[in-house]
C-alpha positions as protocol buffer text, in pm:
chain_id: "A"
residue {
  index: 1
  type: UNK
  ca { x: 4065 y: 6782 z: 6689 }
}
residue {
  index: 2
  type: UNK
  ca { x: 3986 y: 6672 z: 7036 }
}
residue {
  index: 3
  type: UNK
  ca { x: 3636 y: 6760 z: 7169 }
}
residue {
  index: 4
  type: UNK
  ca { x: 3770 y: 6853 z: 7513 }
}
residue {
  index: 5
  type: UNK
  ca { x: 4028 y: 7085 z: 7357 }
}
residue {
  index: 6
  type: UNK
  ca { x: 3756 y: 7258 z: 7148 }
}
residue {
  index: 7
  type: UNK
  ca { x: 3536 y: 7310 z: 7456 }
}
residue {
  index: 8
  type: UNK
  ca { x: 3830 y: 7458 z: 7646 }
}
residue {
  index: 9
  type: UNK
  ca { x: 3909 y: 7701 z: 7361 }
}
residue {
  index: 10
  type: UNK
  ca { x: 3543 y: 7802 z: 7324 }
}
residue {
  index: 11
  type: UNK
  ca { x: 3512 y: 7860 z: 7699 }
}
residue {
  index: 12
  type: UNK
  ca { x: 3816 y: 8087 z: 7704 }
}
residue {
  index: 13
  type: UNK
  ca { x: 3677 y: 8335 z: 7451 }
}
residue {
  index: 14
  type: UNK
  ca { x: 3328 y: 8359 z: 7599 }
}
residue {
  index: 15
  type: UNK
  ca { x: 3290 y: 8684 z: 7799 }
}
residue {
  index: 16
  type: UNK
  ca { x: 2946 y: 8613 z: 7944 }
}
residue {
  index: 17
  type: UNK
  ca { x: 2762 y: 8301 z: 8050 }
}
residue {
  index: 18
  type: UNK
  ca { x: 2595 y: 8029 z: 7847 }
}
residue {
  index: 19
  type: UNK
  ca { x: 2429 y: 8164 z: 7533 }
}
residue {
  index: 20
  type: UNK
  ca { x: 2640 y: 8480 z: 7507 }
}
residue {
  index: 21
  type: UNK
  ca { x: 2847 y: 8592 z: 7211 }
}
residue {
  index: 22
  type: UNK
  ca { x: 3206 y: 8467 z: 7187 }
}
residue {
  index: 23
  type: UNK
  ca { x: 3454 y: 8752 z: 7174 }
}
residue {
  index: 24
  type: UNK
  ca { x: 3831 y: 8772 z: 7189 }
}
residue {
  index: 25
  type: UNK
  ca { x: 3826 y: 9065 z: 7431 }
}
residue {
  index: 26
  type: UNK
  ca { x: 3564 y: 9244 z: 7632 }
}
residue {
  index: 27
  type: UNK
  ca { x: 3467 y: 9584 z: 7488 }
}
residue {
  index: 28
  type: UNK
  ca { x: 3541 y: 9875 z: 7724 }
}
residue {
  index: 29
  type: UNK
  ca { x: 3277 y: 10147 z: 7720 }
}
residue {
  index: 30
  type: UNK
  ca { x: 3386 y: 10508 z: 7742 }
}
residue {
  index: 31
  type: UNK
  ca { x: 3140 y: 10687 z: 7969 }
}
residue {
  index: 32
  type: UNK
  ca { x: 3307 y: 11027 z: 8001 }
}
residue {
  index: 33
  type: UNK
  ca { x: 3227 y: 11141 z: 7648 }
}
residue {
  index: 34
  type: UNK
  ca { x: 2869 y: 11020 z: 7667 }
}
residue {
  index: 35
  type: UNK
  ca { x: 2825 y: 11195 z: 8003 }
}
residue {
  index: 36
  type: UNK
  ca { x: 2959 y: 11521 z: 7858 }
}
residue {
  index: 37
  type: UNK
  ca { x: 2733 y: 11494 z: 7554 }
}
residue {
  index: 38
  type: UNK
  ca { x: 2433 y: 11415 z: 7771 }
}
residue {
  index: 39
  type: UNK
  ca { x: 2509 y: 11713 z: 7998 }
}
residue {
  index: 40
  type: UNK
  ca { x: 2554 y: 11951 z: 7703 }
}
residue {
  index: 41
  type: UNK
  ca { x: 2225 y: 11838 z: 7546 }
}
residue {
  index: 42
  type: UNK
  ca { x: 2043 y: 11889 z: 7877 }
}
residue {
  index: 43
  type: UNK
  ca { x: 2196 y: 12235 z: 7917 }
}
residue {
  index: 44
  type: UNK
  ca { x: 2095 y: 12324 z: 7562 }
}
residue {
  index: 45
  type: UNK
  ca { x: 1739 y: 12214 z: 7640 }
}
residue {
  index: 46
  type: UNK
  ca { x: 1735 y: 12435 z: 7953 }
}
residue {
  index: 47
  type: UNK
  ca { x: 1859 y: 12726 z: 7742 }
}
residue {
  index: 48
  type: UNK
  ca { x: 2189 y: 12831 z: 7896 }
}
residue {
  index: 49
  type: UNK
  ca { x: 2382 y: 13121 z: 7744 }
}
residue {
  index: 50
  type: UNK
  ca { x: 2757 y: 13177 z: 7765 }
}
residue {
  index: 51
  type: UNK
  ca { x: 2857 y: 13481 z: 7970 }
}
residue {
  index: 52
  type: UNK
  ca { x: 3174 y: 13637 z: 7824 }
}
residue {
  index: 53
  type: UNK
  ca { x: 3442 y: 13830 z: 8009 }
}
residue {
  index: 54
  type: UNK
  ca { x: 3456 y: 13631 z: 8334 }
}
residue {
  index: 55
  type: UNK
  ca { x: 3817 y: 13621 z: 8453 }
}
residue {
  index: 56
  type: UNK
  ca { x: 3777 y: 13441 z: 8785 }
}
residue {
  index: 57
  type: UNK
  ca { x: 3517 y: 13246 z: 8984 }
}
residue {
  index: 58
  type: UNK
  ca { x: 3557 y: 13181 z: 9358 }
}
residue {
  index: 59
  type: UNK
  ca { x: 3337 y: 12931 z: 9540 }
}
residue {
  index: 60
  type: UNK
  ca { x: 3360 y: 12954 z: 9920 }
}
residue {
  index: 61
  type: UNK
  ca { x: 3321 y: 12639 z: 10128 }
}
residue {
  index: 62
  type: UNK
  ca { x: 3411 y: 12652 z: 10499 }
}
residue {
  index: 63
  type: UNK
  ca { x: 3773 y: 12779 z: 10513 }
}
residue {
  index: 64
  type: UNK
  ca { x: 3850 y: 12664 z: 10159 }
}
residue {
  index: 65
  type: UNK
  ca { x: 3810 y: 12852 z: 9830 }
}
residue {
  index: 66
  type: UNK
  ca { x: 3762 y: 12667 z: 9501 }
}
residue {
  index: 67
  type: UNK
  ca { x: 3904 y: 12903 z: 9241 }
}
residue {
  index: 68
  type: UNK
  ca { x: 3856 y: 12888 z: 8864 }
}
residue {
  index: 69
  type: UNK
  ca { x: 4083 y: 13112 z: 8654 }
}
residue {
  index: 70
  type: UNK
  ca { x: 3943 y: 13208 z: 8310 }
}
residue {
  index: 71
  type: UNK
  ca { x: 3643 y: 12973 z: 8333 }
}
residue {
  index: 72
  type: UNK
  ca { x: 3365 y: 12919 z: 8083 }
}
residue {
  index: 73
  type: UNK
  ca { x: 3050 y: 13043 z: 8257 }
}
residue {
  index: 74
  type: UNK
  ca { x: 2704 y: 12956 z: 8127 }
}
residue {
  index: 75
  type: UNK
  ca { x: 2376 y: 13062 z: 8285 }
}
residue {
  index: 76
  type: UNK
  ca { x: 2002 y: 13028 z: 8251 }
}
residue {
  index: 77
  type: UNK
  ca { x: 1862 y: 13280 z: 8494 }
}
residue {
  index: 78
  type: UNK
  ca { x: 1501 y: 13171 z: 8441 }
}
residue {
  index: 79
  type: UNK
  ca { x: 1589 y: 12812 z: 8533 }
}
residue {
  index: 80
  type: UNK
  ca { x: 1820 y: 12928 z: 8817 }
}
residue {
  index: 81
  type: UNK
  ca { x: 2105 y: 12729 z: 8660 }
}
residue {
  index: 82
  type: UNK
  ca { x: 2471 y: 12832 z: 8653 }
}
residue {
  index: 83
  type: UNK
  ca { x: 2750 y: 12624 z: 8498 }
}
residue {
  index: 84
  type: UNK
  ca { x: 3118 y: 12692 z: 8567 }
}
residue {
  index: 85
  type: UNK
  ca { x: 3360 y: 12490 z: 8352 }
}
residue {
  index: 86
  type: UNK
  ca { x: 3735 y: 12494 z: 8386 }
}
residue {
  index: 87
  type: UNK
  ca { x: 4024 y: 12371 z: 8593 }
}
residue {
  index: 88
  type: UNK
  ca { x: 3966 y: 12425 z: 8966 }
}
residue {
  index: 89
  type: UNK
  ca { x: 4232 y: 12508 z: 9222 }
}
residue {
  index: 90
  type: UNK
  ca { x: 4164 y: 12451 z: 9592 }
}
residue {
  index: 91
  type: UNK
  ca { x: 4321 y: 12715 z: 9816 }
}
residue {
  index: 92
  type: UNK
  ca { x: 4291 y: 12829 z: 10176 }
}
residue {
  index: 93
  type: UNK
  ca { x: 4083 y: 13138 z: 10246 }
}
residue {
  index: 94
  type: UNK
  ca { x: 4373 y: 13310 z: 10425 }
}
residue {
  index: 95
  type: UNK
  ca { x: 4588 y: 13289 z: 10109 }
}
residue {
  index: 96
  type: UNK
  ca { x: 4330 y: 13469 z: 9894 }
}
residue {
  index: 97
  type: UNK
  ca { x: 4187 y: 13710 z: 10152 }
}
residue {
  index: 98
  type: UNK
  ca { x: 4372 y: 14029 z: 10043 }
}
residue {
  index: 99
  type: UNK
  ca { x: 4272 y: 13996 z: 9678 }
}
residue {
  index: 100
  type: UNK
  ca { x: 3914 y: 13893 z: 9760 }
}
residue {
  index: 101
  type: UNK
  ca { x: 3854 y: 14197 z: 9984 }
}
residue {
  index: 102
  type: UNK
  ca { x: 3949 y: 14428 z: 9694 }
}
residue {
  index: 103
  type: UNK
  ca { x: 3694 y: 14251 z: 9472 }
}
residue {
  index: 104
  type: UNK
  ca { x: 3406 y: 14280 z: 9720 }
}
residue {
  index: 105
  type: UNK
  ca { x: 3386 y: 14657 z: 9699 }
}
residue {
  index: 106
  type: UNK
  ca { x: 3291 y: 14930 z: 9949 }
}
residue {
  index: 107
  type: UNK
  ca { x: 2960 y: 14775 z: 10057 }
}
residue {
  index: 108
  type: UNK
  ca { x: 3144 y: 14494 z: 10238 }
}
residue {
  index: 109
  type: UNK
  ca { x: 3413 y: 14705 z: 10405 }
}
residue {
  index: 110
  type: UNK
  ca { x: 3418 y: 14821 z: 10765 }
}
residue {
  index: 111
  type: UNK
  ca { x: 3272 y: 15164 z: 10864 }
}
residue {
  index: 112
  type: UNK
  ca { x: 3621 y: 15302 z: 10933 }
}
residue {
  index: 113
  type: UNK
  ca { x: 3738 y: 15212 z: 10584 }
}
residue {
  index: 114
  type: UNK
  ca { x: 3426 y: 15369 z: 10430 }
}
residue {
  index: 115
  type: UNK
  ca { x: 3501 y: 15701 z: 10604 }
}
residue {
  index: 116
  type: UNK
  ca { x: 3851 y: 15710 z: 10459 }
}
residue {
  index: 117
  type: UNK
  ca { x: 3746 y: 15589 z: 10111 }
}
residue {
  index: 118
  type: UNK
  ca { x: 3397 y: 15718 z: 10028 }
}
residue {
  index: 119
  type: UNK
  ca { x: 3387 y: 15547 z: 9686 }
}
């Protein structure tokens, strides 16, 4: 074999610089699973507990509502840590306003409404 041809072939399979391992392809690292595992281990160390029976979570930001339907909610009240997991939907506040007012209860209603509906 020709020495120049061998050097060209060896240079093509080297992924790093001089002194690195020769590989056919560069290994792709999957970071999402390691991030999830690292997050779950940190949450376990903090001591979060799953809160059952949560049907909906609304997070208000300016005129936008981030809504989670049937989320997994975990909390550690002593560490002031709340975790909401699920698929978010971003909606405008005006679209959700009628249903949100019913969820707030009588303490957040106007004085006229409280006179008509005492409970």
